[in-house]
Structures are given as structure tokens and as C-alpha cells.
C-alpha positions in Angstrom: -15.4 -19.0 -9.9 -17.2 -15.9 -8.5 -18.2 -17.8 -5.4 -14.5 -18.7 -4.8 -13.5 -15.0 -5.3 -16.3 -14.0 -2.9 -15.1 -16.4 -0.2 -11.6 -15.1 -0.8 -12.7 -11.5 -0.3 -14.6 -12.5 2.9 -11.5 -14.2 4.3 -9.6 -10.9 3.8 -12.2 -9.0 5.8 -12.6 -11.7 8.5 -9.5 -10.7 10.6 -10.9 -7.2 10.9 -14.3 -8.4 11.9 -12.8 -10.8 14.5 -10.6 -8.1 16.1 -13.4 -5.6 16.2 -15.9 -8.1 17.6 -13.4 -9.2 20.4 -12.8 -5.6 21.4 -16.5 -4.7 21.3 -17.7 -7.8 23.3 -14.9 -8.2 25.8 -13.3 -4.8 26.2 -16.0 -2.2 25.4 -18.8 -4.6 26.2 -21.2 -2.8 23.9 -22.9 -3.2 20.6 -21.9 -0.3 18.3 -24.6 2.2 17.2 -25.9 1.7 13.7 -24.8 -1.9 13.6 -27.3 -2.7 10.8 -25.8 -0.1 8.5 -22.2 -1.2 9.4 -23.0 -4.9 8.6 -24.6 -3.8 5.3 -21.6 -1.8 4.5 -19.2 -4.7 5.2 -21.3 -7.0 3.0 -21.2 -4.5 0.2 -17.4 -4.2 0.6 -17.0 -8.0 0.3 -19.2 -8.1 -2.8 -17.4 -5.1 -4.3 -14.0 -6.6 -3.7 -15.2 -9.9 -5.2 -16.5 -8.3 -8.3 -13.4 -6.2 -8.6 -11.1 -9.2 -8.3 -13.2 -11.2 -10.8 -12.9 -8.3 -13.2 -9.2 -8.1 -12.8 -8.8 -11.9 -13.5 -11.0 -11.7 -16.6 -9.9 -8.5 -18.1 -6.9 -6.6 -16.8 -4.4 -9.2 -15.6 -4.4 -11.3 -18.8 -3.9 -8.3 -21.0 -1.3 -6.9 -18.7 0.8 -10.1 -18.6 0.5 -10.5 -22.3 1.6 -7.0 -23.0 4.6 -7.4 -20.6 5.7 -10.6 -22.4 5.3 -9.0 -25.8 7.4 -5.9 -25.0 10.0 -8.1 -23.2 10.3 -10.2 -26.3 10.7 -7.2 -28.6 13.6 -5.9 -26.4 13.0 -2.3 -27.4 14.1 0.1 -24.6 11.9 3.0 -25.6 8.8 0.7 -25.8 9.7 -0.9 -22.5 10.1 2.5 -20.7 6.9 3.9 -22.3 5.0 0.7 -21.3 6.3 0.9 -17.8 5.2 4.5 -17.4 1.8 4.1 -18.9 1.0 0.9 -17.1 2.3 2.3 -13.7 0.2 5.4 -14.2 -3.0 3.5 -15.3 -2.8 1.0 -12.5 -2.4 3.5 -9.7 -5.1 5.8 -11.1 -7.6 3.0 -10.4 -6.2 1.9 -7.1 -9.2 1.6 -4.6 -7.2 2.4 -1.5 -5.8 5.5 -3.0 -9.2 6.7 -4.1 -10.5 6.3 -0.5 -7.6 8.2 1.1 -7.7 11.0 -1.6 -11.4 11.5 -0.9 -10.7 11.7 2.8 -8.0 14.3 2.2 -10.3 16.4 0.1 -13.0 16.3 2.7 -10.7 17.2 5.6 -8.9 20.0 3.7 -12.2 21.7 2.8 -11.5 20.9 -0.9 -8.1 22.6 -1.0 -6.5 19.3 -1.6 -8.3 18.0 -4.7 -8.8 14.3 -4.7 -8.5 13.8 -8.5 -5.5 16.1 -8.8 -3.8 14.2 -5.9 -4.4 10.9 -7.6 -3.1 12.1 -10.9 0.1 13.5 -9.3 0.7 10.1 -7.6 -0.1 8.2 -10.7 2.3 10.2 -12.9 5.1 9.8 -10.3 4.5 6.0 -10.1 4.5 5.8 -13.8 7.9 7.6 -14.0 9.4 5.5 -11.3 8.2 2.2 -12.8 10.0 3.3 -16.0 13.1 4.1 -13.9 12.8 0.6 -12.3 12.6 -1.0 -15.7 15.8 0.8 -16.6 17.5 -0.4 -13.4 16.6 -4.0 -14.1 17.8 -3.8 -17.7 21.2 -2.3 -16.6 21.5 -4.5 -13.5 22.1 -1.6 -11.1 21.9 -2.2 -7.3 18.6 -1.2 -5.8 20.1 0.2 -2.6 21.7 3.1 -4.6 18.3 4.2 -5.6 16.6 3.6 -2.2 19.2 5.3 0.0 19.5 8.3 -2.4 15.7 8.5 -2.7 14.9 8.4 1.0 17.6 11.0 1.7 15.7 13.2 -0.8 12.4 12.3 0.9 13.6 13.3 4.3 15.2 16.5 2.9 11.9 17.6 1.2 10.1 16.8 4.5 12.1 19.6 6.2 10.6 22.1 3.9 7.0 20.7 3.5 4.2 22.1 5.5 3.1 19.8 8.4 -0.4 19.6 6.9 0.8 17.5 4.0 3.6 15.3 5.5 1.3 12.6 7.0 -0.8 12.4 3.8 2.3 12.3 1.6 3.8 9.4 3.5 0.4 7.6 3.5 0.1 8.2 -0.2 3.3 6.2 -0.8 1.9 3.3 1.2 -1.4 3.1 -0.6 -0.2 3.2 -4.2 0.7 -0.5 -4.1 -2.2 -2.7 -3.4 -4.7 -4.9 -5.1 -4.2 -3.6 -8.6 -0.6 -2.4 -8.8 1.3 -5.1 -6.8 0.6 -8.1 -9.1 1.1 -6.1 -12.3 4.3 -4.2 -11.3 5.8 -7.2 -9.5 5.1 -9.5 -12.6 6.7 -6.9 -14.9 9.9 -6.7 -12.8 10.3 -10.5 -12.3 9.4 -11.2 -15.9 12.1 -8.8 -17.2 14.8 -10.2 -14.8 13.9 -13.8 -15.8 14.2 -12.9 -19.5 17.6 -11.2 -19.3 20.8 -13.3 -19.0 22.8 -12.7 -15.9 20.0 -11.2 -13.9 18.8 -12.6 -10.6 15.0 -12.7 -10.1 15.5 -12.2 -6.3 18.0 -9.3 -6.6 16.9 -7.6 -9.8 13.3 -8.7 -10.2 12.0 -7.2 -7.0 12.2 -3.5 -6.2 9.7 -1.9 -8.6 7.1 -1.9 -5.8 9.5 -0.3 -3.4 10.3 2.5 -5.9 6.5 3.0 -6.5 6.1 3.6 -2.7 9.0 6.0 -2.4 8.5 8.6 -5.1 4.9 9.7 -4.4 6.1 10.8 -0.9 8.3 13.4 -2.7 5.7 14.6 -5.3 2.8 14.9 -2.8 4.9 16.9 -0.4 5.8 19.2 -3.4 2.1 19.5 -4.1 1.5 20.5 -0.5 4.2 23.2 -0.8 2.4 24.5 -3.8 -1.1 24.5 -2.2 -0.3 25.7 1.3 2.8 28.0 0.7 2.7 29.2 -2.9 -1.1 29.6 -3.2 -1.2 30.7 0.4 -4.1 28.4 1.5 -4.8 28.7 5.2 -4.2 25.1 6.4 -5.8 25.7 9.8 -9.3 25.8 8.2 -10.6 22.3 8.2 -13.8 21.1 6.5 -16.9 22.5 8.3 -19.0 19.7 9.7 -16.5 17.1 8.6 -17.9 13.6 9.3 -15.0 11.1 9.8 -17.5 8.2 9.7 -18.3 8.8 6.1 -15.2 10.5 4.7 -16.9 13.9 4.8 -20.2 12.8 3.2 -22.9 10.3 3.9 -23.3 7.4 1.5 -26.2 8.0 -0.8 -28.3 5.2 -2.2 -30.7 7.0 -4.4 -30.9 6.5 -8.2 -29.0 9.7 -9.2 -26.3 9.3 -6.6 -25.7 5.8 -7.8 -25.5 6.9 -11.5 -23.2 9.7 -10.5 -21.0 7.3 -8.5 -20.8 4.8 -11.4 -19.8 7.6 -13.8 -17.1 8.7 -11.4 -15.9 5.2 -11.2 -15.8 4.9 -15.0 -13.5 8.0 -14.9 -11.3 6.3 -12.4 -10.9 3.1 -14.5 -10.6 5.0 -17.9 -6.8 5.4 -17.7 -6.3 1.6 -17.6 -8.7 1.1 -20.5 -7.0 3.7 -22.6 -3.6 2.4 -21.9 -4.5 -1.2 -22.7 -6.2 -0.2 -26.0 -3.4 2.1 -27.1 -0.6 -0.4 -26.5 -2.6 -3.4 -27.8 -4.1 -1.8 -30.9 -1.7 1.0 -31.8 1.8 -0.1 -30.7 1.5 -3.9 -31.0 -1.2 -3.7 -33.7 -2.8 -6.8 -32.4 -6.4 -7.6 -31.8 -7.5 -8.1 -28.2 -8.0 -11.8 -27.5 -11.3 -12.9 -26.0 -12.7 -9.4 -26.4 -16.1 -10.2 -24.9 -14.5 -11.7 -21.8 -12.3 -8.6 -21.5 -15.3 -6.2 -21.8 -17.2 -8.2 -19.1 -14.1 -8.0 -16.9 -13.9 -4.2 -17.2 -17.6 -3.9 -16.4 -17.1 -6.0 -13.3 -14.1 -3.8 -12.3 -16.3 -0.7 -12.5 -19.2 -2.2 -10.6 -16.9 -3.7 -7.9 -15.0 -0.5 -7.4 -18.2 1.5 -7.0 -19.6 -1.1 -4.5 -16.3 -1.0 -2.6 -16.3 2.7 -2.1 -20.0 2.7 -1.2 -19.4 -0.1 1.4 -16.5 1.9 2.9 -18.7 4.8 3.7 -21.4 2.6 5.1 -19.2 0.1 7.0 -15.4 0.5 7.4 -15.2 4.3 7.9 -17.8 4.2 10.7 -16.0 1.2 12.4 -12.7 3.0 12.5 -14.1 6.3 13.8 -16.4 4.7 16.4 -13.7 2.4 17.7 -11.4 5.3 18.2 -14.1 7.3 20.0 -15.0 4.4 22.3 -11.5 3.5 23.1 -10.6 7.1 23.9 -13.6 7.4 26.2 -12.3 4.5 28.3 -9.4 6.7 29.3 -7.0 3.8 29.1 -4.6 4.0 26.2 -3.4 0.4 26.7 -6.5 -1.0 25.0 -6.0 1.5 22.2 -2.4 0.2 21.7 -3.6 -3.4 21.8 -6.3 -2.7 19.2 -3.8 -1.0 16.9 -1.4 -3.9 17.3 -4.1 -6.6 16.8 -5.5 -4.9 13.7 -2.1 -4.5 12.1 -1.0 -8.1 12.8 -4.2 -9.9 12.0 -5.0 -8.1 8.7 -1.4 -8.3 7.4 -1.3 -12.1 8.0 -4.3 -12.4 5.7 -3.1 -9.9 3.1 -3.3 -11.6 -0.3 -0.6 -9.5 -2.0 1.8 -10.3 0.8 1.1 -14.0 0.5 1.7 -13.8 -3.3 5.0 -11.9 -2.9 6.2 -14.3 -0.1 5.5 -17.4 -2.3 7.3 -15.8 -5.3 10.3 -14.9 -3.1 10.4 -18.5 -1.7 10.4 -19.8 -5.3 13.0 -17.3 -6.5 15.3 -18.1 -3.5 14.8 -21.9 -4.1 13.6 -22.5 -0.5 16.3 -20.5 1.3 13.6 -17.9 2.2 10.5 -19.3 3.8 7.2 -17.5 2.9 5.7 -18.2 6.3 8.6 -16.5 8.1 8.3 -13.5 5.8 4.6 -13.1 6.5 5.2 -13.3 10.3 8.0 -10.7 10.1 6.0 -8.3 8.0 2.9 -8.7 10.1 4.9 -8.0 13.2 6.4 -4.9 11.5 3.0 -3.6 10.6 1.6 -4.2 14.1 4.6 -2.3 15.6 4.3 0.5 13.1 0.6 1.2 13.5 1.0 1.0 17.3 3.8 3.6 17.2 1.7 5.7 14.8 -1.2 5.6 17.3 1.1 6.7 20.1 2.2 9.7 18.0 -1.3 10.9 17.6 -2.1 10.4 21.3 1.1 12.2 22.3 0.7 15.0 19.7 4.2 14.6 18.5 5.4 15.8 15.0 5.4 13.1 12.4 8.7 14.5 11.0 10.9 13.0 13.8 9.2 9.6 13.8 9.3 9.1 10.0 12.8 10.5 9.6 14.0 8.3 12.5 12.4 5.3 10.9 14.0 5.9 7.6 17.3 6.6 9.2 17.1 3.1 10.8 16.1 1.7 7.4 19.1 3.2 5.7 21.5 2.0 8.4 20.1 -1.6 8.1 20.3 -1.3 4.3 24.1 -0.7 4.5 24.7 -3.7 6.7 22.1 -6.2 5.6 22.9 -9.0 3.1 22.4 -7.7 -0.5 20.0 -10.6 -1.5 17.3 -9.4 0.9 17.3 -5.7 0.2 15.0 -5.5 -2.8 12.5 -8.0 -1.3 12.5 -6.1 2.0 11.7 -2.8 0.4 8.9 -4.4 -1.7 7.4 -6.0 1.4 7.0 -2.5 2.8 4.7 -1.7 0.0 2.4 -4.7 0.1 1.5 -4.6 3.8 -1.9 -2.8 3.7 -4.8 -4.1 1.6 -7.8 -2.4 0.1 -9.7 -3.3 3.2 -7.1 -2.4 5.8 -6.1 1.0 4.5 -9.6 2.6 4.8 -10.0 1.2 8.4 -6.6 2.3 9.6 -7.1 5.7 7.9 -10.5 6.1 9.6 -8.9 5.1 12.9 -6.2 7.8 12.6 -8.8 10.5 11.6 -11.1 9.4 14.4 -8.4 9.7 17.0 -7.4 13.1 15.7 -11.0 14.2 15.8 -11.6 12.9 19.4 -8.4 14.1 21.1 -8.5 17.8 22.0 -5.8 19.9 20.4 -5.2 17.7 17.4 -5.5 18.9 13.8 -7.2 16.3 11.7 -5.2 17.1 8.6 -1.8 17.1 10.4 -2.4 14.3 12.9 -5.1 12.2 11.2 -2.9 10.8 8.5 0.4 8.9 8.9 -0.6 5.5 10.2 -0.2 3.9 6.8 3.3 5.3 6.5 4.3 3.6 9.8 2.8 0.4 8.5 5.1 0.7 5.4 8.3 1.6 7.2 8.6 -1.0 10.0 8.1 -4.2 7.9 11.3 -3.1 6.1 13.0 -2.8 9.5 11.9 -6.2 10.8 12.8 -8.0 7.6 16.2 -6.3 7.2 17.0 -6.8 10.9 16.0 -10.5 10.8 18.2 -11.1 7.7 21.1 -9.2 9.2 20.9 -11.2 12.5 20.4 -14.5 10.6 23.4 -13.7 8.3 25.6 -12.9 11.3 24.6 -16.1 13.1 25.4 -18.1 10.0 28.8 -16.5 9.7 29.5 -17.2 13.4 28.5 -20.8 13.0 30.6 -21.2 9.8 33.7 -19.8 11.6 33.2 -22.1 14.6 32.8 -25.1 12.3 35.9 -24.1 10.3 37.8 -23.6 13.6 36.6 -27.0 14.9 37.7 -28.7 11.7 41.1 -27.1 11.7 41.6 -28.1 15.4 40.7 -31.7 14.6 43.4 -31.7 12.0 45.9 -30.6 14.6 46.2 -27.1 13.3 46.1 -24.1 15.7 42.8 -22.2 15.2 
């Protein structure tokens, strides 16, 4: 089983390796410096992801599904809301991609943005919004009410937030829903919708992931207002000697650094362990089934998460920074745009969470929605989004106008798109970037901001993940709108032809 998981993790990394290799060999025509360390880092990333996934399958996923089913059967609203909050909080607190971005933010801000505090703020906000999403599913309220109102609030807060936090805030929304959170949160929403009479899995079951993406954008911007305006921290002071290749610090392989890293990883996973034990033993008062298997699963999660973060510093961060430096040195932005588009499209097509959501949507829609079409639309949206984000960094434009324009387009499409697609489209915006893609894209943005004169790494380096979350919503909603319009036109023509054949004036 581990070998299959290892091959699965390798397949997820393969699109990145292929894109980087093509650009290195045929565009840059050079072998990157430190290739040995990069290869070692990539290998450690694959092993780490494989161990992490294996641990999830053995320990966290079975207990999570069993808890969801148990609380759904009980039908207690307070218990369901409490479970939604705690499970949303615990899952996000251990999200590998969020850990990577938070550490980058702490390094770049010279420690003024604390990585652990940032993660806890995001985890609390996701926990609250998952509880809100559970309430929405129970009451059968339309998702677009929440999304339109929420994004109006997001854009309003953006006007008052310091520019140093905006890109990070929008990125934080995009990285909260990945390898850990998507399967658990999506399963909770669809399980509730399937168990309640009169609810549609497609309309009511999806949407929790979308809410989990939106709310952290608000809370992180509020955190930035507190740090940079209320505390009066000078945002112009960046980390001295910041190393974009290693996230502000070189990967250490000595005994004590490894022990320290493992202890920090235990701290990261501890919220999930506490949540599981509390609900299983205290609330449900049931013994944990297959306890030895669960313990081994949690140990594999800890080892895999530590190996993943270590491999990032050795492999993916250096790739992103060096590719940015090499492509900027060519003084031809066309290749940079092509690289951004290729990375976005190739990695999204191989994204496991997207494949899972697409298959579930096809089953829920009984074949009316094709998973392959969804993947293609989402991959195109991510590619377009990352390319636009790269252009913003090159041009030095404010992220405010791009993001606000993007969400204005999303709101307009939400108002005119067919209702059945809205919840799914918003969820798809939250599953576009994997635990492998997020660090590379983040490093690419930081590398560009570092290499281009006049750019502020904290202001300009973040934001690419946000674009990768916005534009898949646009492409899916736009496609559904056009397809629905074409269907209506064909139906009218067919009705007109039938009435004409009966001798009635059309």
C-alpha cells in the first residue's frame, strides 16, 4: 500500500519536474546550480507526502468519517456545530501548505508576522465558517447569499488593510483547503446533505470548502491591521539577509535540528489529535477502533509532515527562486508568462483533490457534469490566474485592483449563472493548488519580487495563490452560463420548429 501511495505522490510532483526540465533544457539551456541538493529535496518531498497520505488513510480519515456519520445520526445541532468548528480548526492547523506559507511570511516580515499566530487565526476562522456551513446545509439556505455578502465584506476590508498584508491574506484563503482539509470538509458537507430529506448533494452538499477559502481573507487582513497599524510596526523593514530559496533559513540536517523539527511538527498535528480524542472519548464515549493502526497513522503523519517541510527547503523553494532569477535575467517576459501558465495548468490537471471533487460532482449530477471537463476548466483558470499574478508583480501594480476586479467578475457571474453550479464552482476555487504546487508558486512570487528592482517582497511576493483561486471560479461559472444559454437557445429553436411543423405560427 505504501508503494502505491509513494507512486501517487511521485505522479503529483511529475508535472512540476517536467515543466521545470523543459524550461531548463530548451529555454534556459542550463543545469541549475546545486542540482544535487534540489533532487534530494524533491525526493524527500515525495517520501514526506507519501508518509503523510499513508498516515491520513490509516488514522485521520477513518476516524473523521466515523465521527461525521455518528454526529449526523444523532441529529443534535449543538453537537454538529461544535464538531464542525473543532474539526475545521484542527484540520487547517495541520495543513502542510499553510505551514509553508506562514513560515515564509514570518521570515520576510522579520518576525512581525508570527507564523504560529497566523495559522491559529486562520484555523479559528475556518472552524467558525465550517460551523456556519453546517448550519447552511441544515437550513437549506442558498450558498450565493453567503458568498456574495462575504466577498463584498472581503473587498471592503481590503480598502482599509495595509498593502503589506493583502497578498498574504488572499493567499491564506487559497492554502487553507488542500491535502488534509478538502476530503474531510467536503465529506462532511455531502454526508449531511445526503442524510437530510429534501437536500440536494450538488446544491447543498458543496460549498463548505468555498466558505473555508473566503473567511481567512477577512481575518488575516484584520490581523495585518492590528500588526502594522495598531502596533505601529514599520512594514518597510524586511528580514535582513532573507533567503527566498530556503524560506528565510537553510534546511538543517543535524541531530538536534531534526529533533527540534519533529517536536515542532508534533505541535502542528496536536490539534487534530486532541479534537479526535475529545469527540471520540468524551462526547461520543466510544473507544477508538483499531487503536494501534490509528497510532501508527498519526506517527506517519508527523514523520511525513516533517519530511515534507524539510524537502521544501531543500528542493521546491530553491527551484521557484532560481527559475524566477533565470527567467528575469533573460530580459524576455514572454518566457516567464509561459512558465507561469505551464506550471499552473500542468500541476492543476494532476491535483488529486480536484480529481476527487470532480468525480464526486459527476456522481452527484448523475453524469450531467463531466469530471474531465471540470478539470480542464479549472486547470485553465489556474493557468490564467497565475499568469495574471506574475504580470502584476512584473508591472508593480497594486494587488487591490486585480483582486477586487476578479471578485467583482465572480459576483456578476454568480448572479447570472445557473444555480446548480454555484456551490461546486466556489469549491473548485479552493482545491486548485496542492501541497506541492503552493510552495513552488509562493517561491516563484517571492523570487520575482526579490529579483525585480523596486519591488517589496512582503507586498509584491504574495498573491499568486489568490489568483489561482479566483479564476477557476470565473472559468467554471462562465462555461456553465454559456452552456446554459446555448441549451435555452436550442430548446427554443426546437420548440419553434415543432410548433411550425404543426402549422402554428412560431
